[in-house]
C-alpha positions, 0 to 999 in steps of 0.5 A: 850184590850192593845193599845199604843198611840204615835206621829210620826212627830206630827201625832197621831197613835194607835197601837194594842198590843192585845185584849181579851174578856171573857164573862160569862152569866147564862142561863136557866136550870142551864147552864153557857154560856162562851166565850173567844176570843183573838186577834192574829195578825199572821197567824196560823195553826189549826189541827182538830183531825177529819174533821169538815165535817165528818158525819160518826163519828159526833165529835163536832167541829172536836174534837177540844174542848176535855177534859183531864181526869186522872184516876189511873195515866193514862190520857185520852181525852174525846170528845163530839159528836154532840148529846151530847154523850161522847167518851173516848180515851187514850191520843195520847202518851199512846201506841207505835206502834213499827212496823210503829213508831207512838204513839196512844191512843186506844178507851176506852168507849162511854157514851150516853146521857142517861148514857149508857156506851159502851166499845165494839161493837161501830164504835168508837172502829175502830179509833186510836187517833194518835200523829204524829210529835206532831199533834194529829188526828184520824186514821181509817184503817191507814188513817188520818181523821184529818183536817189542817186549815190555819187561817189568821191573825186577823184584827182591825181598829181604826177610828175617832181618836181625840187628844184634847190638851186642855183636854189631852184626846183621843177618838176613835172607834175600830173594832176587827175582830177575825177569827173562827177556832182557837184553843179553847184558842184563840176563844172558839166559833169557829165562826168569831167574831166582837167586836166594841166599843169607847174609851175616855182616859186621856193622861199623860205626864209622870208617876211618881212612888215612 
């Protein structure tokens, strides 16, 4: 994390400039657990391609954690379903509907967990992956299935701050609360996260470089 420490009228202060955490851990079955989270001190809006409570199509995490895929100079998006199946669509700017004035990507295929590839006769072919004013969401019969979620600013606390003038060190405890629901760049877990810890650092009067 990145902190600036300074005095105002003789009072020590700590101001958070940012915090990020990246964790990787090997799991059984040749799997890798990965977590990335970044502190954001501003309110943001997350757009989910499909409502997370939609049980008709069962997209994992509302389709937020999709993958880009390129083939024969064409770009696609691959979405994971809750059972591990993969559904593939053209990217949302691939085609243009001149009548209604919007860009969209069409269904390409559904790959089930046993490797079967289905290109027709599936309910996922009923969806269009549209780009409307740069917001991407799935539409069914002209109706958006997407979800807009307002995420409040993340918060932090600095406690037990002590500046030792004899040793020129500062010590303090910190708590960072990261909200879930952000895009995968900010919080890959989609859950609320809390990080706690303690810091002991040496303070220099100046930095000299040549």
